[in-house]
PyMOL Python script that loads the backbone (N, CA, C, O; Angstrom):
from pymol import cmd

cmd.read_pdbstr("""\
ATOM      1  N   UNK A   1       0.588  -1.397   0.153  1.00  0.00           N
ATOM      2  CA  UNK A   1      -0.290  -0.275  -0.073  1.00  0.00           C
ATOM      3  C   UNK A   1       1.226   1.257   0.330  1.00  0.00           C
ATOM      4  O   UNK A   1       2.343   1.330   0.844  1.00  0.00           O
ATOM      5  N   UNK A   2       0.072   2.274  -0.426  1.00  0.00           N
ATOM      6  CA  UNK A   2       0.880   3.213  -0.656  1.00  0.00           C
ATOM      7  C   UNK A   2       0.437   4.362   0.396  1.00  0.00           C
ATOM      8  O   UNK A   2      -0.557   4.176   1.098  1.00  0.00           O
ATOM      9  N   UNK A   3       1.300   5.717   0.504  1.00  0.00           N
ATOM     10  CA  UNK A   3       0.904   6.884   1.554  1.00  0.00           C
ATOM     11  C   UNK A   3      -0.895   6.712   1.288  1.00  0.00           C
ATOM     12  O   UNK A   3      -1.606   6.472   2.264  1.00  0.00           O
ATOM     13  N   UNK A   4      -1.452   6.848   0.017  1.00  0.00           N
ATOM     14  CA  UNK A   4      -2.713   7.341  -0.428  1.00  0.00           C
ATOM     15  C   UNK A   4      -3.573   6.584   0.006  1.00  0.00           C
ATOM     16  O   UNK A   4      -4.785   6.799   0.001  1.00  0.00           O
ATOM     17  N   UNK A   5      -2.744   5.172   0.618  1.00  0.00           N
ATOM     18  CA  UNK A   5      -3.640   3.982   0.521  1.00  0.00           C
ATOM     19  C   UNK A   5      -4.388   2.952  -0.359  1.00  0.00           C
ATOM     20  O   UNK A   5      -5.029   1.950  -0.040  1.00  0.00           O
ATOM     21  N   UNK A   6      -4.052   3.618  -1.816  1.00  0.00           N
ATOM     22  CA  UNK A   6      -4.130   2.741  -3.181  1.00  0.00           C
ATOM     23  C   UNK A   6      -3.197   1.880  -2.914  1.00  0.00           C
ATOM     24  O   UNK A   6      -2.233   2.002  -2.158  1.00  0.00           O
ATOM     25  N   UNK A   7      -3.526   0.980  -3.582  1.00  0.00           N
ATOM     26  CA  UNK A   7      -2.688  -0.168  -4.403  1.00  0.00           C
ATOM     27  C   UNK A   7      -2.455  -0.167  -5.962  1.00  0.00           C
ATOM     28  O   UNK A   7      -3.237  -0.081  -6.909  1.00  0.00           O
ATOM     29  N   UNK A   8      -1.233  -0.279  -5.883  1.00  0.00           N
ATOM     30  CA  UNK A   8      -1.174   0.065  -7.424  1.00  0.00           C
ATOM     31  C   UNK A   8      -0.847  -1.329  -7.804  1.00  0.00           C
ATOM     32  O   UNK A   8      -0.090  -1.994  -7.096  1.00  0.00           O
ATOM     33  N   UNK A   9      -1.581  -1.987  -9.298  1.00  0.00           N
ATOM     34  CA  UNK A   9      -0.896  -3.192  -9.431  1.00  0.00           C
ATOM     35  C   UNK A   9       0.729  -3.341  -9.867  1.00  0.00           C
ATOM     36  O   UNK A   9       1.557  -2.458 -10.088  1.00  0.00           O
ATOM     37  N   UNK A  10       0.852  -4.810  -9.902  1.00  0.00           N
ATOM     38  CA  UNK A  10       2.178  -4.761  -9.802  1.00  0.00           C
ATOM     39  C   UNK A  10       3.069  -4.189 -11.097  1.00  0.00           C
ATOM     40  O   UNK A  10       4.153  -3.611 -11.026  1.00  0.00           O
ATOM     41  N   UNK A  11       2.324  -4.506 -12.273  1.00  0.00           N
ATOM     42  CA  UNK A  11       2.848  -3.723 -13.490  1.00  0.00           C
ATOM     43  C   UNK A  11       1.356  -2.365 -13.517  1.00  0.00           C
ATOM     44  O   UNK A  11       0.163  -2.600 -13.710  1.00  0.00           O
ATOM     45  N   UNK A  12       2.068  -0.915 -13.233  1.00  0.00           N
ATOM     46  CA  UNK A  12       1.391  -0.127 -12.933  1.00  0.00           C
ATOM     47  C   UNK A  12       0.736   0.476 -14.205  1.00  0.00           C
ATOM     48  O   UNK A  12       1.208   0.065 -15.265  1.00  0.00           O
ATOM     49  N   UNK A  13      -0.099   1.227 -14.265  1.00  0.00           N
ATOM     50  CA  UNK A  13      -0.691   1.916 -15.497  1.00  0.00           C
ATOM     51  C   UNK A  13       0.108   2.816 -16.136  1.00  0.00           C
ATOM     52  O   UNK A  13      -0.185   3.193 -17.270  1.00  0.00           O
ATOM     53  N   UNK A  14       1.273   3.292 -15.454  1.00  0.00           N
ATOM     54  CA  UNK A  14       2.208   4.251 -16.637  1.00  0.00           C
ATOM     55  C   UNK A  14       2.848   3.180 -16.645  1.00  0.00           C
ATOM     56  O   UNK A  14       1.990   2.678 -15.919  1.00  0.00           O
ATOM     57  N   UNK A  15       3.641   2.262 -16.805  1.00  0.00           N
ATOM     58  CA  UNK A  15       4.448   1.293 -17.604  1.00  0.00           C
ATOM     59  C   UNK A  15       3.475   0.363 -18.479  1.00  0.00           C
ATOM     60  O   UNK A  15       3.581  -0.037 -19.638  1.00  0.00           O
ATOM     61  N   UNK A  16       2.584   0.184 -17.597  1.00  0.00           N
ATOM     62  CA  UNK A  16       1.726  -0.577 -18.909  1.00  0.00           C
ATOM     63  C   UNK A  16       1.338   0.509 -20.121  1.00  0.00           C
ATOM     64  O   UNK A  16       1.523  -0.034 -21.210  1.00  0.00           O
ATOM     65  N   UNK A  17       0.882   1.807 -20.249  1.00  0.00           N
ATOM     66  CA  UNK A  17       0.697   2.464 -20.822  1.00  0.00           C
ATOM     67  C   UNK A  17       1.965   2.538 -21.745  1.00  0.00           C
ATOM     68  O   UNK A  17       1.816   1.928 -22.804  1.00  0.00           O
ATOM     69  N   UNK A  18       3.161   3.142 -21.576  1.00  0.00           N
ATOM     70  CA  UNK A  18       4.267   3.456 -22.194  1.00  0.00           C
ATOM     71  C   UNK A  18       4.778   2.096 -22.697  1.00  0.00           C
ATOM     72  O   UNK A  18       5.802   2.015 -23.374  1.00  0.00           O
ATOM     73  N   UNK A  19       3.885   0.808 -22.275  1.00  0.00           N
ATOM     74  CA  UNK A  19       4.603  -0.342 -23.110  1.00  0.00           C
ATOM     75  C   UNK A  19       3.877  -0.645 -24.348  1.00  0.00           C
ATOM     76  O   UNK A  19       4.255  -1.336 -25.295  1.00  0.00           O
ATOM     77  N   UNK A  20       2.729   0.009 -24.181  1.00  0.00           N
ATOM     78  CA  UNK A  20       1.835   0.019 -25.613  1.00  0.00           C
ATOM     79  C   UNK A  20       2.610   1.100 -27.196  1.00  0.00           C
ATOM     80  O   UNK A  20       2.667   1.009 -28.422  1.00  0.00           O
ATOM     81  N   UNK A  21       3.099   2.118 -26.000  1.00  0.00           N
ATOM     82  CA  UNK A  21       3.649   2.779 -27.170  1.00  0.00           C
ATOM     83  C   UNK A  21       4.825   2.529 -27.693  1.00  0.00           C
ATOM     84  O   UNK A  21       5.626   2.146 -26.840  1.00  0.00           O
ATOM     85  N   UNK A  22       5.330   2.606 -28.974  1.00  0.00           N
ATOM     86  CA  UNK A  22       6.138   2.600 -30.012  1.00  0.00           C
ATOM     87  C   UNK A  22       7.634   2.823 -29.334  1.00  0.00           C
ATOM     88  O   UNK A  22       7.333   3.869 -28.758  1.00  0.00           O
ATOM     89  N   UNK A  23       8.758   2.658 -29.042  1.00  0.00           N
ATOM     90  CA  UNK A  23       9.777   3.055 -28.977  1.00  0.00           C
ATOM     91  C   UNK A  23      10.031   4.418 -29.186  1.00  0.00           C
ATOM     92  O   UNK A  23       9.980   5.115 -30.199  1.00  0.00           O
ATOM     93  N   UNK A  24      10.396   4.717 -27.693  1.00  0.00           N
ATOM     94  CA  UNK A  24      10.725   6.518 -28.167  1.00  0.00           C
ATOM     95  C   UNK A  24       9.733   7.126 -27.818  1.00  0.00           C
ATOM     96  O   UNK A  24       9.901   8.244 -27.332  1.00  0.00           O
ATOM     97  N   UNK A  25       8.537   6.648 -27.937  1.00  0.00           N
ATOM     98  CA  UNK A  25       7.157   7.730 -28.072  1.00  0.00           C
ATOM     99  C   UNK A  25       7.168   7.813 -26.493  1.00  0.00           C
ATOM    100  O   UNK A  25       7.774   7.035 -25.757  1.00  0.00           O
ATOM    101  N   UNK A  26       6.260   9.077 -26.027  1.00  0.00           N
ATOM    102  CA  UNK A  26       5.839   9.157 -24.699  1.00  0.00           C
ATOM    103  C   UNK A  26       4.679   9.306 -24.469  1.00  0.00           C
ATOM    104  O   UNK A  26       4.145   9.666 -25.517  1.00  0.00           O
ATOM    105  N   UNK A  27       3.874   9.223 -23.574  1.00  0.00           N
ATOM    106  CA  UNK A  27       2.595   9.567 -22.937  1.00  0.00           C
ATOM    107  C   UNK A  27       2.448  10.715 -21.706  1.00  0.00           C
ATOM    108  O   UNK A  27       3.317  11.203 -20.984  1.00  0.00           O
ATOM    109  N   UNK A  28       1.126  10.922 -21.760  1.00  0.00           N
ATOM    110  CA  UNK A  28       0.935  12.115 -20.813  1.00  0.00           C
ATOM    111  C   UNK A  28       0.552  11.100 -19.319  1.00  0.00           C
ATOM    112  O   UNK A  28       0.032   9.984 -19.306  1.00  0.00           O
ATOM    113  N   UNK A  29       0.902  11.734 -18.427  1.00  0.00           N
ATOM    114  CA  UNK A  29       0.357  10.715 -17.067  1.00  0.00           C
ATOM    115  C   UNK A  29      -1.110  11.006 -17.007  1.00  0.00           C
ATOM    116  O   UNK A  29      -1.790  10.316 -16.247  1.00  0.00           O
ATOM    117  N   UNK A  30      -1.689  11.965 -17.734  1.00  0.00           N
ATOM    118  CA  UNK A  30      -3.534  11.689 -17.461  1.00  0.00           C
ATOM    119  C   UNK A  30      -3.639  10.457 -18.111  1.00  0.00           C
ATOM    120  O   UNK A  30      -4.506   9.731 -17.623  1.00  0.00           O
ATOM    121  N   UNK A  31      -2.728   9.773 -19.518  1.00  0.00           N
ATOM    122  CA  UNK A  31      -3.375   8.415 -19.571  1.00  0.00           C
ATOM    123  C   UNK A  31      -3.531   7.663 -18.870  1.00  0.00           C
ATOM    124  O   UNK A  31      -4.556   6.993 -18.746  1.00  0.00           O
ATOM    125  N   UNK A  32      -2.039   7.557 -17.916  1.00  0.00           N
ATOM    126  CA  UNK A  32      -1.917   6.641 -17.361  1.00  0.00           C
ATOM    127  C   UNK A  32      -3.200   6.378 -16.026  1.00  0.00           C
ATOM    128  O   UNK A  32      -3.719   5.320 -15.671  1.00  0.00           O
ATOM    129  N   UNK A  33      -3.440   7.887 -15.476  1.00  0.00           N
ATOM    130  CA  UNK A  33      -4.534   7.898 -14.830  1.00  0.00           C
ATOM    131  C   UNK A  33      -5.849   7.391 -15.231  1.00  0.00           C
ATOM    132  O   UNK A  33      -6.543   6.689 -14.496  1.00  0.00           O
ATOM    133  N   UNK A  34      -6.107   7.682 -16.161  1.00  0.00           N
ATOM    134  CA  UNK A  34      -7.599   7.521 -16.847  1.00  0.00           C
ATOM    135  C   UNK A  34      -7.308   5.592 -17.171  1.00  0.00           C
ATOM    136  O   UNK A  34      -8.307   4.876 -17.109  1.00  0.00           O
ATOM    137  N   UNK A  35      -6.400   5.161 -17.381  1.00  0.00           N
ATOM    138  CA  UNK A  35      -6.165   3.990 -17.364  1.00  0.00           C
ATOM    139  C   UNK A  35      -6.681   3.163 -16.154  1.00  0.00           C
ATOM    140  O   UNK A  35      -7.616   2.368 -16.056  1.00  0.00           O
ATOM    141  N   UNK A  36      -5.713   3.640 -15.219  1.00  0.00           N
ATOM    142  CA  UNK A  36      -5.997   3.020 -13.789  1.00  0.00           C
ATOM    143  C   UNK A  36      -7.872   3.260 -13.321  1.00  0.00           C
ATOM    144  O   UNK A  36      -8.761   2.445 -13.073  1.00  0.00           O
ATOM    145  N   UNK A  37      -7.842   4.727 -13.369  1.00  0.00           N
ATOM    146  CA  UNK A  37      -9.624   4.567 -13.152  1.00  0.00           C
ATOM    147  C   UNK A  37     -10.428   3.728 -13.727  1.00  0.00           C
ATOM    148  O   UNK A  37     -11.272   3.052 -13.138  1.00  0.00           O
ATOM    149  N   UNK A  38     -10.168   3.728 -15.107  1.00  0.00           N
ATOM    150  CA  UNK A  38     -11.024   2.586 -16.013  1.00  0.00           C
ATOM    151  C   UNK A  38     -10.780   1.366 -15.536  1.00  0.00           C
ATOM    152  O   UNK A  38     -11.736   0.607 -15.702  1.00  0.00           O
ATOM    153  N   UNK A  39      -9.233   0.576 -14.645  1.00  0.00           N
ATOM    154  CA  UNK A  39      -9.304  -0.539 -14.761  1.00  0.00           C
ATOM    155  C   UNK A  39      -9.941  -0.897 -12.983  1.00  0.00           C
ATOM    156  O   UNK A  39     -10.115  -1.994 -12.454  1.00  0.00           O
ATOM    157  N   UNK A  40     -10.151   0.387 -12.461  1.00  0.00           N
ATOM    158  CA  UNK A  40     -10.970   0.084 -11.075  1.00  0.00           C
ATOM    159  C   UNK A  40     -12.590   0.312 -11.395  1.00  0.00           C
ATOM    160  O   UNK A  40     -13.338   0.179 -10.427  1.00  0.00           O
ATOM    161  N   UNK A  41     -13.153   0.627 -12.609  1.00  0.00           N
ATOM    162  CA  UNK A  41     -14.457   0.625 -13.162  1.00  0.00           C
ATOM    163  C   UNK A  41     -14.885   2.181 -12.527  1.00  0.00           C
ATOM    164  O   UNK A  41     -15.801   2.282 -11.711  1.00  0.00           O
ATOM    165  N   UNK A  42     -14.282   3.098 -12.900  1.00  0.00           N
ATOM    166  CA  UNK A  42     -14.815   4.276 -11.787  1.00  0.00           C
ATOM    167  C   UNK A  42     -15.241   5.426 -13.218  1.00  0.00           C
ATOM    168  O   UNK A  42     -14.880   5.294 -14.387  1.00  0.00           O
ATOM    169  N   UNK A  43     -16.285   6.752 -12.502  1.00  0.00           N
ATOM    170  CA  UNK A  43     -16.351   7.095 -13.754  1.00  0.00           C
ATOM    171  C   UNK A  43     -15.511   7.764 -14.356  1.00  0.00           C
ATOM    172  O   UNK A  43     -14.440   7.815 -13.752  1.00  0.00           O
ATOM    173  N   UNK A  44     -15.552   8.493 -15.631  1.00  0.00           N
ATOM    174  CA  UNK A  44     -14.804   9.340 -16.618  1.00  0.00           C
ATOM    175  C   UNK A  44     -14.504  10.341 -15.775  1.00  0.00           C
ATOM    176  O   UNK A  44     -14.250  11.280 -16.529  1.00  0.00           O
ATOM    177  N   UNK A  45     -14.376  10.718 -14.641  1.00  0.00           N
ATOM    178  CA  UNK A  45     -13.799  12.163 -14.187  1.00  0.00           C
ATOM    179  C   UNK A  45     -12.813  11.845 -13.487  1.00  0.00           C
ATOM    180  O   UNK A  45     -11.720  12.410 -13.467  1.00  0.00           O
ATOM    181  N   UNK A  46     -13.268  10.616 -12.674  1.00  0.00           N
ATOM    182  CA  UNK A  46     -12.447   9.826 -11.561  1.00  0.00           C
ATOM    183  C   UNK A  46     -10.827  10.048 -11.420  1.00  0.00           C
ATOM    184  O   UNK A  46     -10.123  10.209 -10.423  1.00  0.00           O
ATOM    185  N   UNK A  47     -10.508   9.989 -12.876  1.00  0.00           N
ATOM    186  CA  UNK A  47      -8.960   9.992 -13.243  1.00  0.00           C
ATOM    187  C   UNK A  47      -7.943  11.008 -12.369  1.00  0.00           C
ATOM    188  O   UNK A  47      -6.809  11.001 -11.890  1.00  0.00           O
ATOM    189  N   UNK A  48      -9.134  11.898 -12.486  1.00  0.00           N
ATOM    190  CA  UNK A  48      -8.166  13.581 -11.764  1.00  0.00           C
ATOM    191  C   UNK A  48      -7.803  13.419 -10.397  1.00  0.00           C
ATOM    192  O   UNK A  48      -6.999  14.215  -9.910  1.00  0.00           O
ATOM    193  N   UNK A  49      -8.374  12.322  -9.580  1.00  0.00           N
ATOM    194  CA  UNK A  49      -7.985  12.018  -8.297  1.00  0.00           C
ATOM    195  C   UNK A  49      -6.407  11.278  -8.088  1.00  0.00           C
ATOM    196  O   UNK A  49      -5.743  11.349  -7.054  1.00  0.00           O
ATOM    197  N   UNK A  50      -6.053  10.635  -9.219  1.00  0.00           N
ATOM    198  CA  UNK A  50      -5.309   9.626  -9.218  1.00  0.00           C
ATOM    199  C   UNK A  50      -3.851  10.617  -9.723  1.00  0.00           C
ATOM    200  O   UNK A  50      -2.709  10.430  -9.304  1.00  0.00           O
ATOM    201  N   UNK A  51      -4.124  11.293 -10.358  1.00  0.00           N
ATOM    202  CA  UNK A  51      -3.040  12.287 -10.703  1.00  0.00           C
ATOM    203  C   UNK A  51      -1.769  12.462  -9.767  1.00  0.00           C
ATOM    204  O   UNK A  51      -0.715  12.496 -10.400  1.00  0.00           O
ATOM    205  N   UNK A  52      -1.672  12.560  -8.616  1.00  0.00           N
ATOM    206  CA  UNK A  52      -0.849  12.709  -7.930  1.00  0.00           C
ATOM    207  C   UNK A  52      -0.168  11.220  -7.413  1.00  0.00           C
ATOM    208  O   UNK A  52       0.940  11.237  -6.877  1.00  0.00           O
ATOM    209  N   UNK A  53      -0.725  10.252  -7.562  1.00  0.00           N
ATOM    210  CA  UNK A  53      -0.443   9.000  -7.248  1.00  0.00           C
ATOM    211  C   UNK A  53      -0.182   8.508  -8.706  1.00  0.00           C
ATOM    212  O   UNK A  53       0.044   7.300  -8.648  1.00  0.00           O
ATOM    213  N   UNK A  54      -0.141   8.839  -9.635  1.00  0.00           N
ATOM    214  CA  UNK A  54       0.374   8.857 -10.803  1.00  0.00           C
ATOM    215  C   UNK A  54       1.967   9.250 -10.764  1.00  0.00           C
ATOM    216  O   UNK A  54       2.956   8.584 -11.068  1.00  0.00           O
ATOM    217  N   UNK A  55       1.841  10.486 -10.308  1.00  0.00           N
ATOM    218  CA  UNK A  55       3.806  11.252 -10.409  1.00  0.00           C
ATOM    219  C   UNK A  55       4.270  10.158  -9.031  1.00  0.00           C
ATOM    220  O   UNK A  55       5.114   9.301  -9.292  1.00  0.00           O
ATOM    221  N   UNK A  56       3.901  10.197  -8.097  1.00  0.00           N
ATOM    222  CA  UNK A  56       4.500   9.222  -7.143  1.00  0.00           C
ATOM    223  C   UNK A  56       4.760   8.063  -7.777  1.00  0.00           C
ATOM    224  O   UNK A  56       5.951   7.797  -7.609  1.00  0.00           O
ATOM    225  N   UNK A  57       4.107   7.086  -8.554  1.00  0.00           N
ATOM    226  CA  UNK A  57       4.722   6.142  -8.810  1.00  0.00           C
ATOM    227  C   UNK A  57       5.580   6.420 -10.044  1.00  0.00           C
ATOM    228  O   UNK A  57       6.583   5.735 -10.248  1.00  0.00           O
ATOM    229  N   UNK A  58       5.214   7.419 -10.888  1.00  0.00           N
ATOM    230  CA  UNK A  58       6.247   7.362 -12.015  1.00  0.00           C
ATOM    231  C   UNK A  58       7.861   7.661 -11.419  1.00  0.00           C
ATOM    232  O   UNK A  58       8.902   7.163 -11.847  1.00  0.00           O
ATOM    233  N   UNK A  59       7.734   8.403 -10.566  1.00  0.00           N
ATOM    234  CA  UNK A  59       9.040   8.830  -9.693  1.00  0.00           C
ATOM    235  C   UNK A  59       9.621   7.346  -8.929  1.00  0.00           C
ATOM    236  O   UNK A  59      10.820   7.320  -8.653  1.00  0.00           O
ATOM    237  N   UNK A  60       9.060   6.542  -8.708  1.00  0.00           N
ATOM    238  CA  UNK A  60       9.120   5.542  -8.112  1.00  0.00           C
ATOM    239  C   UNK A  60       9.853   4.628  -8.974  1.00  0.00           C
ATOM    240  O   UNK A  60      10.970   4.218  -8.660  1.00  0.00           O
ATOM    241  N   UNK A  61       9.230   4.276 -10.113  1.00  0.00           N
ATOM    242  CA  UNK A  61       9.643   3.632 -11.519  1.00  0.00           C
ATOM    243  C   UNK A  61      10.520   4.277 -11.937  1.00  0.00           C
ATOM    244  O   UNK A  61      11.466   3.513 -12.130  1.00  0.00           O
ATOM    245  N   UNK A  62      10.819   5.458 -12.251  1.00  0.00           N
ATOM    246  CA  UNK A  62      12.302   6.036 -12.889  1.00  0.00           C
ATOM    247  C   UNK A  62      13.384   6.052 -12.067  1.00  0.00           C
ATOM    248  O   UNK A  62      14.548   6.153 -12.454  1.00  0.00           O
ATOM    249  N   UNK A  63      12.934   5.932 -10.662  1.00  0.00           N
ATOM    250  CA  UNK A  63      14.265   5.639  -9.853  1.00  0.00           C
ATOM    251  C   UNK A  63      14.909   4.266  -9.807  1.00  0.00           C
ATOM    252  O   UNK A  63      16.074   4.141  -9.431  1.00  0.00           O
ATOM    253  N   UNK A  64      13.984   2.980 -10.277  1.00  0.00           N
ATOM    254  CA  UNK A  64      14.199   1.741 -10.490  1.00  0.00           C
ATOM    255  C   UNK A  64      14.642   1.527 -11.727  1.00  0.00           C
ATOM    256  O   UNK A  64      14.967   0.367 -11.978  1.00  0.00           O
ATOM    257  N   UNK A  65      14.726   2.171 -12.410  1.00  0.00           N
ATOM    258  CA  UNK A  65      15.244   2.525 -14.279  1.00  0.00           C
ATOM    259  C   UNK A  65      13.798   1.571 -15.026  1.00  0.00           C
ATOM    260  O   UNK A  65      13.968   1.236 -16.198  1.00  0.00           O
ATOM    261  N   UNK A  66      12.818   1.276 -14.542  1.00  0.00           N
ATOM    262  CA  UNK A  66      11.635   0.777 -15.218  1.00  0.00           C
ATOM    263  C   UNK A  66      11.060   1.960 -16.096  1.00  0.00           C
ATOM    264  O   UNK A  66      10.505   1.528 -17.106  1.00  0.00           O
ATOM    265  N   UNK A  67      11.047   3.181 -15.992  1.00  0.00           N
ATOM    266  CA  UNK A  67      10.547   4.262 -16.604  1.00  0.00           C
ATOM    267  C   UNK A  67      11.222   5.570 -16.775  1.00  0.00           C
ATOM    268  O   UNK A  67      11.846   5.943 -15.782  1.00  0.00           O
ATOM    269  N   UNK A  68      11.236   6.199 -17.608  1.00  0.00           N
ATOM    270  CA  UNK A  68      11.514   7.631 -17.800  1.00  0.00           C
ATOM    271  C   UNK A  68      10.855   8.707 -17.817  1.00  0.00           C
ATOM    272  O   UNK A  68       9.879   8.880 -18.547  1.00  0.00           O
ATOM    273  N   UNK A  69      11.368   9.661 -16.916  1.00  0.00           N
ATOM    274  CA  UNK A  69      10.437  10.942 -17.131  1.00  0.00           C
ATOM    275  C   UNK A  69      10.854  12.127 -17.828  1.00  0.00           C
ATOM    276  O   UNK A  69      11.961  12.518 -17.457  1.00  0.00           O
ATOM    277  N   UNK A  70      10.359  12.757 -18.640  1.00  0.00           N
ATOM    278  CA  UNK A  70      10.729  13.533 -19.500  1.00  0.00           C
ATOM    279  C   UNK A  70       9.724  15.150 -19.491  1.00  0.00           C
ATOM    280  O   UNK A  70       8.507  15.304 -19.391  1.00  0.00           O
ATOM    281  N   UNK A  71      10.678  16.020 -19.619  1.00  0.00           N
ATOM    282  CA  UNK A  71      10.385  17.769 -19.444  1.00  0.00           C
ATOM    283  C   UNK A  71      11.079  18.232 -20.687  1.00  0.00           C
ATOM    284  O   UNK A  71      12.294  18.171 -20.877  1.00  0.00           O
ATOM    285  N   UNK A  72      10.279  18.652 -21.425  1.00  0.00           N
ATOM    286  CA  UNK A  72      10.594  19.481 -22.473  1.00  0.00           C
ATOM    287  C   UNK A  72      11.570  19.060 -23.490  1.00  0.00           C
ATOM    288  O   UNK A  72      12.533  19.623 -24.012  1.00  0.00           O
ATOM    289  N   UNK A  73      10.906  17.628 -23.640  1.00  0.00           N
ATOM    290  CA  UNK A  73      11.904  16.598 -24.142  1.00  0.00           C
ATOM    291  C   UNK A  73      13.252  16.148 -23.819  1.00  0.00           C
ATOM    292  O   UNK A  73      13.963  15.495 -24.583  1.00  0.00           O
ATOM    293  N   UNK A  74      13.583  16.554 -22.578  1.00  0.00           N
ATOM    294  CA  UNK A  74      14.907  15.929 -22.154  1.00  0.00           C
ATOM    295  C   UNK A  74      14.682  14.812 -20.830  1.00  0.00           C
ATOM    296  O   UNK A  74      13.682  14.960 -20.128  1.00  0.00           O
ATOM    297  N   UNK A  75      15.355  14.043 -20.625  1.00  0.00           N
ATOM    298  CA  UNK A  75      15.307  13.225 -19.582  1.00  0.00           C
ATOM    299  C   UNK A  75      15.890  14.246 -18.301  1.00  0.00           C
ATOM    300  O   UNK A  75      16.906  14.940 -18.303  1.00  0.00           O
ATOM    301  N   UNK A  76      14.556  14.017 -16.896  1.00  0.00           N
ATOM    302  CA  UNK A  76      14.880  14.700 -16.081  1.00  0.00           C
ATOM    303  C   UNK A  76      15.079  13.825 -14.529  1.00  0.00           C
ATOM    304  O   UNK A  76      14.607  12.710 -14.305  1.00  0.00           O
ATOM    305  N   UNK A  77      15.705  14.458 -13.790  1.00  0.00           N
ATOM    306  CA  UNK A  77      16.172  13.753 -12.479  1.00  0.00           C
ATOM    307  C   UNK A  77      14.908  13.797 -11.887  1.00  0.00           C
ATOM    308  O   UNK A  77      14.268  14.798 -11.566  1.00  0.00           O
ATOM    309  N   UNK A  78      14.461  12.034 -11.716  1.00  0.00           N
ATOM    310  CA  UNK A  78      13.014  12.131 -10.800  1.00  0.00           C
ATOM    311  C   UNK A  78      13.202  12.473  -9.436  1.00  0.00           C
ATOM    312  O   UNK A  78      12.294  12.043  -8.725  1.00  0.00           O
ATOM    313  N   UNK A  79      13.902  12.974  -8.966  1.00  0.00           N
ATOM    314  CA  UNK A  79      13.564  13.570  -7.701  1.00  0.00           C
ATOM    315  C   UNK A  79      13.655  15.842  -7.917  1.00  0.00           C
ATOM    316  O   UNK A  79      13.366  16.897  -7.353  1.00  0.00           O
ATOM    317  N   UNK A  80      14.105  15.414  -8.811  1.00  0.00           N
ATOM    318  CA  UNK A  80      14.209  17.056  -8.971  1.00  0.00           C
ATOM    319  C   UNK A  80      13.251  17.582 -10.557  1.00  0.00           C
ATOM    320  O   UNK A  80      13.880  17.807 -11.591  1.00  0.00           O
ATOM    321  N   UNK A  81      12.118  17.678 -10.514  1.00  0.00           N
ATOM    322  CA  UNK A  81      11.206  18.069 -11.844  1.00  0.00           C
ATOM    323  C   UNK A  81      10.003  19.042 -11.502  1.00  0.00           C
ATOM    324  O   UNK A  81       9.026  18.922 -10.763  1.00  0.00           O
ATOM    325  N   UNK A  82      10.317  19.734 -12.070  1.00  0.00           N
ATOM    326  CA  UNK A  82       8.631  20.355 -11.643  1.00  0.00           C
ATOM    327  C   UNK A  82       7.570  20.710 -13.159  1.00  0.00           C
ATOM    328  O   UNK A  82       8.123  20.806 -14.254  1.00  0.00           O
ATOM    329  N   UNK A  83       6.203  20.857 -13.037  1.00  0.00           N
ATOM    330  CA  UNK A  83       5.782  21.107 -14.320  1.00  0.00           C
ATOM    331  C   UNK A  83       5.392  19.997 -15.090  1.00  0.00           C
ATOM    332  O   UNK A  83       5.333  18.899 -14.536  1.00  0.00           O
ATOM    333  N   UNK A  84       5.046  20.141 -16.585  1.00  0.00           N
ATOM    334  CA  UNK A  84       4.250  19.613 -17.159  1.00  0.00           C
ATOM    335  C   UNK A  84       5.616  18.558 -17.280  1.00  0.00           C
ATOM    336  O   UNK A  84       6.793  18.897 -17.155  1.00  0.00           O
ATOM    337  N   UNK A  85       5.121  17.271 -17.544  1.00  0.00           N
ATOM    338  CA  UNK A  85       5.908  16.168 -17.838  1.00  0.00           C
ATOM    339  C   UNK A  85       5.170  15.330 -18.742  1.00  0.00           C
ATOM    340  O   UNK A  85       4.025  15.482 -19.170  1.00  0.00           O
ATOM    341  N   UNK A  86       6.417  13.972 -19.073  1.00  0.00           N
ATOM    342  CA  UNK A  86       5.405  13.061 -20.084  1.00  0.00           C
ATOM    343  C   UNK A  86       6.200  11.972 -19.638  1.00  0.00           C
ATOM    344  O   UNK A  86       7.360  12.279 -19.367  1.00  0.00           O
ATOM    345  N   UNK A  87       5.874  10.745 -19.486  1.00  0.00           N
ATOM    346  CA  UNK A  87       6.581   9.355 -19.264  1.00  0.00           C
ATOM    347  C   UNK A  87       6.784   8.387 -20.604  1.00  0.00           C
ATOM    348  O   UNK A  87       5.990   8.549 -21.530  1.00  0.00           O
ATOM    349  N   UNK A  88       7.496   7.704 -20.687  1.00  0.00           N
ATOM    350  CA  UNK A  88       8.420   7.079 -21.576  1.00  0.00           C
ATOM    351  C   UNK A  88       8.862   5.467 -20.960  1.00  0.00           C
ATOM    352  O   UNK A  88       9.423   5.360 -19.869  1.00  0.00           O
ATOM    353  N   UNK A  89       8.627   4.631 -21.559  1.00  0.00           N
ATOM    354  CA  UNK A  89       9.806   3.190 -21.315  1.00  0.00           C
ATOM    355  C   UNK A  89      11.107   3.839 -21.852  1.00  0.00           C
ATOM    356  O   UNK A  89      11.221   4.758 -22.662  1.00  0.00           O
ATOM    357  N   UNK A  90      12.199   3.029 -21.102  1.00  0.00           N
ATOM    358  CA  UNK A  90      13.730   3.292 -21.000  1.00  0.00           C
ATOM    359  C   UNK A  90      13.675   2.673 -22.465  1.00  0.00           C
ATOM    360  O   UNK A  90      12.951   1.777 -22.897  1.00  0.00           O
ATOM    361  N   UNK A  91      14.699   3.453 -23.121  1.00  0.00           N
ATOM    362  CA  UNK A  91      15.285   3.139 -24.397  1.00  0.00           C
ATOM    363  C   UNK A  91      15.694   1.663 -24.320  1.00  0.00           C
ATOM    364  O   UNK A  91      15.524   1.073 -23.253  1.00  0.00           O
ATOM    365  N   UNK A  92      16.288   0.943 -25.507  1.00  0.00           N
ATOM    366  CA  UNK A  92      16.662  -0.215 -25.345  1.00  0.00           C
ATOM    367  C   UNK A  92      18.162  -0.199 -25.676  1.00  0.00           C
ATOM    368  O   UNK A  92      18.724  -1.230 -26.047  1.00  0.00           O
ATOM    369  N   UNK A  93      18.764   0.882 -25.552  1.00  0.00           N
ATOM    370  CA  UNK A  93      19.993   1.694 -25.819  1.00  0.00           C
ATOM    371  C   UNK A  93      21.198   0.715 -24.708  1.00  0.00           C
ATOM    372  O   UNK A  93      22.378   1.056 -24.626  1.00  0.00           O
TER     373      UNK A  93
END
""", "prot")
cmd.dss("prot")
cmd.show_as("cartoon", "prot")
cmd.util.cbc("prot")
cmd.orient("prot")
């Protein structure tokens, strides 16, 4: 369980949504929140309440190398970024 009391699946919506995209493509955190809300059977606006959790999960996954966080087209430090960001699977380089 996380601080918010929500339990995320082993494969978080962030990683699942990123894995659906072609290599090098990014997703908006909103897409991950919408996928999580849909998975839980919540109404179409419930995703908004999951955005903070998506961000926390994205940071956790980025720190373990399972996800990359981009800001203005550049990879950022998961512990030190602000504002609009996007998520992607790590490249196979």
